[in-house]
N, C-alpha and C positions, 0 to 999 in steps of 0.2 A: 893286394887285396886276395887275389885267387889262392897264390901260394902261402899266405898266412893263414887264411879260414879254411880252405878246402871248398869245393864246388858247391856242396849244399848250402853251407853257410854263407858264402859270398853270393848266392843267389837269393837267399832270404835277405841280406843286407841290401842288394840291388833293389829289391822290391821294395823295403822299408824307405829308401831314399828316393825311389821314383814316386812313391804314394805321398811323400811328405812335399816334395817339389812340385808335383802335378795335381794332386788331389785324387787319382784314380785309385781304385782299390786293387791291388795286386796280391793276389793269392798264389803261394808256391806250394806243390806237393812233391815229394819225393818218394819214390818207390824202389828199395833194394838199391840204391846207388853207391857204390863201392868207392871209398877215397882213395883206393889203389889204382883207379883210373889212370892210364897213361897221361900225361900231363897236356899233350895235344888235343885229347877229347875235352879235357876240362876247359880248356882256353878256347875250344870252337863252341861249346855249348854256352859258357858264360858270354861269348862276343854275341851270338846269335841271340840269346835272350835280351842282351842289352841293346842290339839295335832293333828286334822287335819291339820292345817296350817304348823306345823311342819313337817308332813308327804309330804305336798306340795312341801316344799323346800327341804328336805333332801332325799326324795326318787323319786318324781316324777319329781323333777325340773321344776316345773311349772313357767310359766311368769305370768299368771292371775289366781285369784282365786275370787268367788263371793260367799259370805256367805249370807243367806236370813234365818230370823227368823220370824216366822209368828205366831202369837196367834190367834186361832180360840175358838169358844164358848167351846169346851171340849179337846182340844189339842194344844200343843205348837209343832210347826214344824219347824225343822231346815234343810237346804239344805246347803251342800257345795260342789261346783264344780269346777275342776281345769282343764287347759288345758296341764297338764303334760304327762308324758309317760304313766301311766296306767298300770295295772298289771292283773294277772288271779287272780280274785276276789274268784274262786272257790279253789284255791290251796293255796294263801297267807295268813297267819294268823298272824300278827306280832303281839308284845306285845302292842302296841298302839291302835290298833283296837281291840284287845281283852280288852283291859281297856275301851275303848269307850263303848263295849258292855256291859261289867259289870255295868257300871254307868247307861247306858240306861235300862237294864233288872231291876237295884234296883228301878227304878222310874216306872215300868210296862210298858215300852216303848218298840219301835222296831228300830233297827237299820239296815238299808238296804245299799248295797254297788254295785254299778255299775261301772265298770271299763274297760276300751278299750285301747289298746296302741296307736290309733288314736284319739281317742275322750277324753282322759282324764278319770278322777275319779269322781264319784258323791257320796255322802255319803248323806242319808236321815235319820232324826231322826223323829220319832213320839213320842211324851211324852204325855200320857195322862194327862190331869189336874184333880184335884180331883174329885170324882164322875164320872167320863169317863173313857173310854177304849180304848187301842190303836185301830186304824180302818188300820190294815195290807193290806185291799184290794187294797186301792189307791195305795199302794207300791209293787203291785205285778210286778214281773219280775226283781227285784232286789235280790242278795244273802241276805239271812236273817241270820243276827248274833244273833237273838235272839232265841237259839235252846232250846229244852227241852230234848234231849237226844243225846248220842254220835254216835247214828246210822246215817249213810248217808242216807239222804232221797234227793229226786229229788223235784225242785221247778218247778213251772209252767213253767219258761223258760228253763228247763231242767238242771240247773245248780247245782251241788251237794252241801249239807249243811253239816257241821260238828257239834257237840255237845259239850256242856261244857267240856267234858272230854279231849277234845282235847289237852289242854295243858300238861295234865298229860302223855298222849300217846306218844306227840312230846318230852316230858323229858325223856321218857323211851326208846325211839328209839335212844336219843343221849348217852345212858349209855351202 
Protein backbone atom coordinates (compact mmCIF):
# COMPACT_ATOMS: atom_id res chain seq x y z
CA UNK A 1 0.00 0.00 0.00
CA UNK A 2 2.65 2.47 1.09
CA UNK A 3 4.91 1.67 -1.85
CA UNK A 4 2.08 2.02 -4.35
CA UNK A 5 0.37 5.14 -3.01
CA UNK A 6 3.07 7.10 -1.19
CA UNK A 7 2.92 8.23 2.44
CA UNK A 8 0.21 10.91 2.30
CA UNK A 9 -2.19 8.88 0.16
CA UNK A 10 -1.57 5.75 2.26
CA UNK A 11 -2.38 7.66 5.46
CA UNK A 12 -5.55 9.04 3.87
CA UNK A 13 -6.55 5.52 2.81
CA UNK A 14 -5.79 4.19 6.29
CA UNK A 15 -7.92 6.93 7.84
CA UNK A 16 -10.88 6.12 5.56
CA UNK A 17 -10.63 2.40 6.27
CA UNK A 18 -10.42 2.89 10.04
CA UNK A 19 -13.39 5.27 9.89
CA UNK A 20 -15.45 2.70 7.97
CA UNK A 21 -14.49 -0.14 10.29
CA UNK A 22 -14.81 1.65 13.65
CA UNK A 23 -17.05 4.66 13.14
CA UNK A 24 -14.29 7.02 14.37
CA UNK A 25 -13.94 10.19 12.37
CA UNK A 26 -10.28 10.37 11.36
CA UNK A 27 -8.97 13.62 9.89
CA UNK A 28 -5.56 13.64 8.24
CA UNK A 29 -3.56 16.77 7.50
CA UNK A 30 -0.24 16.91 5.69
CA UNK A 31 1.98 19.95 5.52
CA UNK A 32 4.87 20.06 3.04
CA UNK A 33 5.39 16.29 3.15
CA UNK A 34 7.71 15.21 0.35
CA UNK A 35 7.17 11.90 -1.38
CA UNK A 36 10.95 11.77 -1.65
CA UNK A 37 11.36 10.92 2.04
CA UNK A 38 13.55 7.87 2.64
CA UNK A 39 11.49 4.66 2.76
CA UNK A 40 12.35 4.01 6.42
CA UNK A 41 10.74 7.35 7.38
CA UNK A 42 7.59 6.59 5.41
CA UNK A 43 7.32 3.14 6.98
CA UNK A 44 7.96 4.50 10.47
CA UNK A 45 5.24 7.16 10.19
CA UNK A 46 2.74 4.80 8.56
CA UNK A 47 3.17 2.12 11.24
CA UNK A 48 3.01 4.62 14.10
CA UNK A 49 -0.22 6.10 12.76
CA UNK A 50 -1.60 2.60 12.23
CA UNK A 51 -0.86 1.59 15.83
CA UNK A 52 -2.12 4.88 17.24
CA UNK A 53 -5.43 4.55 15.37
CA UNK A 54 -5.76 1.01 16.67
CA UNK A 55 -5.20 2.29 20.23
CA UNK A 56 -7.70 5.12 19.71
CA UNK A 57 -10.37 2.64 18.73
CA UNK A 58 -9.54 -0.32 20.95
CA UNK A 59 -8.56 1.36 24.21
CA UNK A 60 -9.60 5.03 24.15
CA UNK A 61 -12.99 4.57 22.49
CA UNK A 62 -12.36 7.82 20.66
CA UNK A 63 -14.95 9.35 18.38
CA UNK A 64 -12.59 11.79 16.65
CA UNK A 65 -8.91 11.57 15.76
CA UNK A 66 -6.70 14.10 14.02
CA UNK A 67 -3.43 13.05 12.40
CA UNK A 68 -1.03 15.79 11.30
CA UNK A 69 2.20 15.05 9.44
CA UNK A 70 4.42 18.08 8.90
CA UNK A 71 7.79 18.22 7.23
CA UNK A 72 10.16 20.98 8.22
CA UNK A 73 13.68 21.56 6.89
CA UNK A 74 15.32 19.33 9.51
CA UNK A 75 12.42 17.37 11.00
CA UNK A 76 9.42 15.26 10.21
CA UNK A 77 6.78 15.80 12.88
CA UNK A 78 3.69 13.72 13.51
CA UNK A 79 0.88 14.56 15.89
CA UNK A 80 -2.03 12.23 16.64
CA UNK A 81 -4.78 13.58 18.90
CA UNK A 82 -7.96 11.84 20.03
CA UNK A 83 -10.97 12.68 22.16
CA UNK A 84 -10.98 9.30 23.90
CA UNK A 85 -10.89 8.41 27.56
CA UNK A 86 -7.14 8.90 28.01
CA UNK A 87 -4.85 7.08 30.43
CA UNK A 88 -2.10 7.69 32.96
CA UNK A 89 0.86 8.07 30.61
CA UNK A 90 3.30 7.88 33.51
CA UNK A 91 2.13 4.35 34.40
CA UNK A 92 0.71 2.65 31.30
CA UNK A 93 3.25 1.05 28.95
CA UNK A 94 1.40 -1.13 26.46
CA UNK A 95 3.21 -3.04 23.77
CA UNK A 96 1.85 -0.69 21.10
CA UNK A 97 3.48 2.34 22.73
CA UNK A 98 6.68 0.40 23.30
CA UNK A 99 6.74 -0.61 19.63
CA UNK A 100 6.14 2.98 18.52
CA UNK A 101 8.96 4.15 20.75
CA UNK A 102 11.33 1.55 19.33
CA UNK A 103 10.54 2.64 15.76
CA UNK A 104 11.07 6.30 16.61
CA UNK A 105 14.26 5.63 18.58
CA UNK A 106 15.76 3.67 15.69
CA UNK A 107 15.34 6.78 13.57
CA UNK A 108 16.98 8.97 16.24
CA UNK A 109 13.67 10.60 17.09
CA UNK A 110 11.53 11.29 20.14
CA UNK A 111 8.03 10.06 21.00
CA UNK A 112 6.06 12.11 23.50
CA UNK A 113 2.70 11.23 25.05
CA UNK A 114 0.25 13.49 26.83
CA UNK A 115 -2.98 11.94 28.06
CA UNK A 116 -5.83 13.04 30.24
CA UNK A 117 -9.12 11.26 31.02
CA UNK A 118 -11.08 14.37 30.04
CA UNK A 119 -9.08 15.68 27.05
CA UNK A 120 -7.96 12.41 25.45
CA UNK A 121 -4.49 11.55 24.24
CA UNK A 122 -1.93 13.30 22.12
CA UNK A 123 1.11 11.56 20.64
CA UNK A 124 3.88 13.65 19.17
CA UNK A 125 6.72 12.27 17.14
CA UNK A 126 9.78 14.26 16.13
CA UNK A 127 12.00 12.51 13.59
CA UNK A 128 15.21 14.25 12.60
CA UNK A 129 15.73 14.18 8.87
CA UNK A 130 19.18 13.21 7.63
CA UNK A 131 21.87 15.53 9.04
CA UNK A 132 19.50 16.88 11.75
CA UNK A 133 18.80 16.02 15.39
CA UNK A 134 15.53 15.80 17.32
CA UNK A 135 14.51 19.08 18.94
CA UNK A 136 12.91 17.89 22.14
CA UNK A 137 12.61 21.40 23.62
CA UNK A 138 9.37 22.06 21.72
CA UNK A 139 7.99 18.78 23.07
CA UNK A 140 8.56 19.53 26.76
CA UNK A 141 5.72 18.76 29.12
CA UNK A 142 4.99 15.39 27.54
CA UNK A 143 6.02 11.97 28.85
CA UNK A 144 9.14 11.02 26.92
CA UNK A 145 9.28 7.44 25.67
CA UNK A 146 12.82 7.92 24.28
CA UNK A 147 14.66 6.82 27.41
CA UNK A 148 18.36 6.30 27.94
CA UNK A 149 18.23 4.20 31.12
CA UNK A 150 15.88 2.17 33.29
CA UNK A 151 16.16 4.67 36.13
CA UNK A 152 13.08 6.72 36.98
CA UNK A 153 13.55 10.37 36.14
CA UNK A 154 11.25 13.32 36.53
CA UNK A 155 10.28 15.38 33.50
CA UNK A 156 9.80 19.12 33.62
CA UNK A 157 6.10 18.40 34.09
CA UNK A 158 6.92 16.19 37.08
CA UNK A 159 5.87 12.97 35.36
CA UNK A 160 8.08 9.92 35.89
CA UNK A 161 9.85 8.28 32.97
CA UNK A 162 10.93 4.66 32.61
CA UNK A 163 13.87 3.30 30.69
CA UNK A 164 14.15 0.63 27.98
CA UNK A 165 14.62 -2.07 30.60
CA UNK A 166 10.95 -1.61 31.55
CA UNK A 167 9.72 -4.58 29.50
CA UNK A 168 12.27 -6.92 31.08
CA UNK A 169 11.28 -5.67 34.53
CA UNK A 170 7.59 -5.98 33.74
CA UNK A 171 8.08 -9.53 32.43
CA UNK A 172 10.03 -10.46 35.56
CA UNK A 173 7.21 -9.20 37.79
CA UNK A 174 4.71 -11.50 36.04
CA UNK A 175 6.73 -14.62 36.85
